[in-house]
C-alpha positions as CSV (number, residue, x, y, z in Angstrom):
1,G,-0.3,25.8,1.6
2,I,2.3,23.0,2.9
3,L,-0.2,20.3,2.6
4,V,-1.1,21.2,-0.8
5,S,2.6,21.2,-1.7
6,F,3.0,17.8,-0.3
7,F,0.1,16.6,-2.2
8,G,1.7,18.1,-5.4
9,V,4.8,16.3,-4.8
10,T,2.9,13.0,-4.3
11,M,1.0,13.4,-7.6
12,I,4.2,14.3,-9.5
13,S,6.2,11.3,-7.8
14,K,3.2,8.9,-8.6
15,P,3.7,6.3,-5.8
16,S,2.4,2.9,-6.5
17,W,0.3,0.7,-4.3
18,T,3.2,-2.0,-4.0
19,G,5.7,0.8,-3.1
20,L,3.5,2.0,-0.5
21,V,2.8,-1.7,1.0
22,S,6.6,-2.6,0.7
23,G,7.7,0.7,2.5
24,D,10.1,1.5,-0.5
25,L,9.4,5.3,-0.2
26,F,13.0,6.4,-0.2
27,G,12.7,8.2,-3.5
28,H,9.7,10.1,-2.3
29,F,11.3,11.1,0.9
30,L,14.3,12.5,-1.1
31,A,12.0,14.5,-3.3
32,L,10.4,16.0,-0.2
33,L,13.7,16.6,1.3
34,A,14.9,18.4,-1.8
35,G,11.9,20.6,-1.7
36,A,12.3,21.5,1.7
37,L,16.1,22.3,1.5
38,S,15.6,24.3,-1.7
39,G,13.0,26.3,0.3
40,A,15.4,26.8,3.1
41,A,18.0,28.0,0.6
42,Y,15.7,30.5,-1.0
43,C,15.0,31.8,2.6
44,C,18.7,32.1,3.3
45,V,19.5,34.0,0.1
46,R,16.5,36.3,0.8
47,C,17.9,36.8,4.3
48,L,21.3,37.6,3.2
49,S,20.1,40.0,0.5
50,R,18.4,42.1,3.0
51,N,21.7,42.9,4.8
52,D,23.4,45.4,2.5
53,S,27.0,44.7,4.1
54,E,26.8,41.2,2.7
55,D,28.5,41.0,-0.6
56,E,26.7,39.5,-3.6
57,M,29.8,37.3,-4.4
58,W,29.8,35.6,-1.2
59,T,26.2,34.5,-1.6
60,L,27.1,33.2,-5.1
61,L,30.1,31.1,-3.9
62,A,28.4,29.8,-0.9
63,L,26.6,26.9,-3.0
64,P,29.9,25.6,-4.7
65,L,32.0,25.8,-1.5
66,V,29.6,23.9,0.5
67,S,28.7,21.2,-2.2
68,L,32.2,20.6,-3.6
69,P,33.6,18.5,-0.7
70,F,30.6,16.3,-1.0
71,C,30.6,15.5,-4.7
72,A,34.5,15.8,-5.4
73,K,35.3,12.2,-4.5
74,D,32.5,10.8,-6.7
75,A,33.3,13.2,-9.6
76,W,37.2,12.4,-9.4
77,F,36.7,8.6,-9.6
78,G,33.8,8.5,-12.1
79,A,35.4,11.1,-14.4
80,A,37.0,8.4,-16.7
81,K,33.6,6.8,-17.3
82,H,32.2,9.8,-19.3
83,E,32.4,10.5,-23.1
84,A,33.2,13.9,-24.3
85,S,29.5,14.6,-25.3
86,T,28.6,13.8,-21.6
87,W,31.3,16.3,-20.4
88,A,30.0,19.0,-22.7
89,L,26.3,18.6,-21.3
90,L,27.7,18.5,-17.7
91,L,29.6,21.8,-18.5
92,M,26.4,23.3,-20.0
93,L,24.4,22.2,-16.9
94,G,27.0,23.9,-14.7
95,L,27.0,27.1,-16.6
96,C,23.2,27.2,-16.5
97,T,23.2,26.5,-12.8
98,Q,25.6,29.4,-12.2
99,M,23.7,31.8,-14.2
100,G,20.4,30.6,-12.5
101,Q,21.9,31.3,-9.2
102,V,23.3,34.8,-10.4
103,F,19.8,35.7,-11.4
104,L,18.3,34.3,-8.0
105,V,20.5,36.4,-5.9
106,R,20.0,39.6,-7.8
107,G,16.3,38.8,-8.2
108,L,15.8,38.3,-4.5
109,K,17.9,41.5,-3.5
């Protein structure tokens, strides 16, 4: 199963021969890392949902509490560079992400 997954990521990322020869596979590595970390997050959510003493809100707030320190500096200094339409899209992305996380936690419970 894991080898098939890696093959699928390879097909989606379409590595070129020049990229393979030059050793420039950083983007492909990041894609594999993102997939592995997403799988780990699903496992953590599933494990936390099995324990009835764990509150659903803690699981929902864990992602923002962990990710906020990593992105706060870049978001603060890059805020002036965006137009209002970009801010609207970012707000919609954030709302959809939060709703997806709510449904993920409830679905895995």
